[in-house]
C-alpha positions in Angstrom: 108.1 -4.1 -12.3 108.3 -7.7 -11.5 107.3 -10.8 -13.5 103.7 -12.0 -13.4 102.8 -14.1 -10.4 100.8 -16.6 -12.4 101.0 -18.0 -15.9 99.0 -16.1 -18.5 96.7 -19.2 -18.9 96.0 -19.4 -15.1 92.5 -18.2 -14.5 92.5 -18.5 -10.7 94.6 -19.6 -7.7 91.5 -21.4 -6.2 91.0 -25.2 -6.3 87.9 -27.1 -7.2 87.0 -27.6 -3.5 86.5 -23.8 -3.3 84.3 -23.6 -6.3 82.2 -26.7 -5.2 81.7 -25.0 -1.8 80.6 -21.8 -3.5 78.1 -23.7 -5.7 76.5 -25.2 -2.6 76.4 -21.7 -1.0 74.8 -20.4 -4.1 72.0 -23.0 -3.8 71.6 -22.0 -0.1 70.9 -18.4 -1.4 68.4 -19.8 -3.9 66.5 -22.0 -1.5 66.5 -20.2 1.8 65.4 -16.7 2.9 66.2 -14.0 5.4 69.3 -14.5 7.5 69.9 -18.2 6.7 72.2 -17.7 3.7 74.2 -15.0 5.5 74.6 -17.2 8.6 76.1 -20.2 6.7 79.4 -21.3 5.5 80.2 -24.4 3.4 83.4 -26.5 3.7 84.3 -29.6 1.7 85.4 -32.4 4.0 86.1 -35.0 1.3 86.7 -34.6 -2.4 87.6 -37.7 -4.4 87.9 -37.1 -8.2 87.6 -40.2 -10.4 87.6 -40.3 -14.2 83.8 -40.5 -14.6 82.6 -39.3 -11.1 83.4 -37.1 -8.1 82.6 -38.1 -4.6 82.1 -35.1 -2.3 81.2 -34.7 1.3 80.4 -31.2 2.5 79.5 -29.5 5.7 77.1 -26.6 6.0 78.1 -24.6 9.1 75.1 -22.8 10.7 75.5 -20.3 13.5 72.5 -21.5 15.6 70.6 -24.7 16.3 67.4 -23.0 15.0 69.1 -22.3 11.7 70.2 -26.0 11.5 66.5 -27.0 11.9 65.5 -24.6 9.1 68.3 -25.9 6.8 67.2 -29.5 7.4 63.5 -28.8 7.0 60.5 -30.8 7.9 61.4 -34.5 7.7 64.6 -33.5 5.9 62.8 -32.0 2.9 65.0 -28.9 2.6 68.4 -30.6 3.0 67.2 -33.0 0.3 66.4 -30.1 -2.0 69.7 -28.4 -1.2 71.6 -31.6 -1.9 69.8 -32.3 -5.2 70.1 -28.8 -6.6 73.8 -28.5 -5.4 74.6 -31.8 -7.0 73.1 -30.7 -10.3 75.1 -27.4 -10.2 78.3 -29.3 -9.4 77.7 -31.9 -12.2 77.3 -29.0 -14.7 80.5 -27.3 -13.4 82.6 -30.5 -13.4 81.0 -32.1 -16.4 80.7 -35.5 -14.7 78.5 -37.4 -12.3 78.7 -36.4 -8.7 77.9 -38.2 -5.5 77.2 -35.5 -2.9 76.5 -35.8 0.7 75.9 -32.8 3.0 75.7 -32.5 6.7 74.5 -29.5 8.7 76.7 -28.6 11.7 76.2 -25.9 14.3 79.4 -23.9 14.6 78.2 -21.4 17.2 79.4 -17.8 16.6 81.6 -18.9 13.7 81.3 -15.4 12.2 82.9 -13.7 15.2 85.4 -16.3 16.4 88.9 -15.7 15.0 89.9 -19.4 15.6 86.8 -20.7 13.8 87.2 -18.2 10.9 90.8 -19.4 10.5 89.6 -23.0 10.4 87.1 -22.1 7.7 89.9 -20.5 5.6 89.2 -16.8 6.2 92.7 -16.0 7.5 96.0 -17.2 6.1 97.5 -17.6 9.6 
């Protein structure tokens, strides 16, 4: 046998950026239907952690332009709901105020393109 890879007190090898992106993805599953949640990925472009606040910029990657329009919603109504509910989830997780901005980006065929998958952190290459 070999010694443990992590300290006994270490719960995960993932950083807060990962968990924040998963919280946003969770809200996408709550707010949108059908294929939209399965066609999206969330990356955190900027994460600044201050004593009383975190400033976070995220990107929601959609597979198609039509999905981007659905994510944004009429007059921006859905992206506003997504941002507000995500911010609340992140504040609860971090136990501090959060300034969150999200943008929607079309990353055509990101689910089948090895280079794009690597860029999104799916491969360790």
